[in-house]
N, C-alpha and C positions, 0 to 999 in steps of 0.2 A: 717984447713983451706978449704982445698978441700971439706972437707964435708959440711962446711957451703955454700960454693959456689953452691955446688949440691943442697941442700935445697932450697936456694933462687931461683934457676932456675925452680925448681918444683913448687914453690908458684907462681912466675910470669907466668909459662904456665898455670897454673889453672885459674888465674885471667884474662888472656887473653882469656881463653876458655870460662869462664863464660860470659865475654862481648860479644864475638862472638855468644854464644847461645842466648844471651838475644837480640841481635839485628837482629838476623836471625828466632828467633822462632814466632810463630803465636799467642802469648799470647794476643797481641791487633791487632785483624784483623777480617775479615769477612770469616766464614768458611761455605762450603756448607754442609748442612746436610739435607738428605733426599730430596733433590731436591729444597731446600730452602735456601736463604742467612741467617746465624745467626751471631749475633753480639758476638764476642769472645774478653773479656777484654774491652778495651777502644780505638778502632781503631781510627786513626785521619783521615782516609779517609771516604768519604760518601759510602753507600752502593752501590756495583756495579750495573750498569744499564743492563749489560749483562746477559743473563739467566743462572741461577745455572745449571751446569753439572748435568745431569740426571732429570731436572725439567720436569714435564709433562705439555704439552700445549693443551688446549681445542680448537678443531676446530669446530667452529659454524656454519660452511659454510652448513654442511649437515641439520642442524636445519632450516637454512634459505631456503634451497631448499624445505625441508618438510613442511615448513608453508603454510598452505592452502591459497589460493587465493580467495578473495571475490568478489562476483559479485555485483555492486552496486544495491541497492535495486529497483531504478528506471528502471533497466533493466529486473527485473524479470516479467515474464508473469504473468497477474492478479494481479500486484501491481499498476495498473493505472486505478482504478476504478474512474469514474467521479462522480458528485453530485447526479446522479440518480442510482448508483451502477452498470453502465454497464462498462464491461471491454473491452477497445478499442482494447487493444494487442490481444485479442481474437476476434475481428471482431464485437463487439457488440455495438450498439449506440441505443441513447433513441429515442423512437417513441411516440410522444405526443398523436397521435391519438389513440393509443392503450394502452399508459400508461404503457409501458414494454420495456426491452432491445431485441432488435431484430438484426439479420444479414440480411442486406438488399437484399444479394444475395439468402437468403432461404425464406424471407416473405417481403412483400411489406408493407411500412408504409403508409397504405391509409384504409380507411373503405370500407368494401364490402358495396355497395349501395343495398338497400333492394327495391324490387319492391313495388309498390303501392298496390298491393293486400295483402301484409304482414303487412304494417304500412302506416298510414295516420296521418299528423302532421296538426291539425287545428289552433293550436297558439303556437308560432308567425308564421307569414307568411314569405316567403322568402325575404330578403333584408328589413326587417321591422326595424324601429329604435326603440330600446328597452332599458329599463331601469330596475333598480331593485327596488321591486322584480319582477322577471319575472315568469308569470304562463304559463306553458307549458301543452298543451291539445292534445290528440289525440286517435287514435285507433291502437292497435297492436294485432297480434295473440298471442294466449296464450302460445305458445312455445317461446316467446321473454321475458317472466317473469321467474324469479325464486324467490320463496316465495312473490309473488305477487309484485314484484319489478323489474324494469329495469333501466339502469344506464342513465343518463343525464350528459353531460359535456358541459361546456361553454369554447371556445377556442379562443384566439386571432389570428390576422392575421399572428402571427409569430408562429403559432403552440404550444404556450405557454398555459399551463392551467390556466384558471381563476377560475374554480370551478368544482368540481365533486359532484354530488348529484343523486338522483334516483327520479323517476316517479312511482306512486303506482296505481295499478288496481283498478278500481271502480266498479267491479263485479267479478264474479269468473272467475279465470284465468286458471283454469285447464280444458282447451278446445283448441279446435284447430280453432275456431272462433275468429273474432276480439273482442277485450277487450278494453273498453275506461280506459284511464289512465290520471292521472294529476300529475304534480309535481311544487314546487315552488322553484326558485333559487334566493337566495339574494347574490349580489356580489358588488365588487368595482374593477374598472379597469380603466387605463388610456389609453386603446387602443380605437381606432375609429372604428373598424371593427373586425369581426371574425365570427364564426359560433356555432351553436347549433348542438352537436352530440348526438343523440338518438341510443343507442346500443342494439343490442340482448344480454341478459345476458347469459354468456357462463361460467358456472362454470367447465366445461371440460378444458378450456383455449385451446382447439384444434382450430388451425386456420381456418379449414374447417366449423367450426361451428359459426364463425364470421359473423356478419351482422349489418349494421348500416345505418343511413340516415343522411345526413348533411343538415341544414337549414343555408344558409347565413344571417348575421344580422349585423347591425350598432348600435353601441353604442351611447347613448345620453349624 
């Protein structure tokens, strides 16, 4: 009898132990494996929101600090070219008289007036009312020409270019004497006044070689 009771007690202990082990084991639980939560069995609870012990966190603060800062393109020197290609941030502005970008503290935007001994304009006369086509005639020294031509420009009262053309020598221009020239300007404009600019051809583009004469005109 005592033997049977002893065996029954052992069986009861084994059953209780199995139940306890079942209830306390991690068969149905979230297990931290190599720094990551891994489902084990069929846990009733949701995945833990707390970091898994041993998990590696990535600090992006260094990347954010190392990220290069960009300068807006509008602040870059040389990125503010106007319609003429002049770079305002570098101090350049358009000069209609010389048809180029200049720095006004380095070069004046005005034509160097030629003496009457170098050039004489016989047509049109100053303040004459003109219309298209305009025939320009005059005399200029041979060094005003390049390849037998010299520049002619018709400009409005706001220094806006109406037309750029050329006059052609009517005789041998390889001389230091006055050479007759002639040019024809065909134009359209809404301006009421302006001027005709006859310039010395300056292939060197050196300011000291510039020379020109302006004839004020009115448009019909």
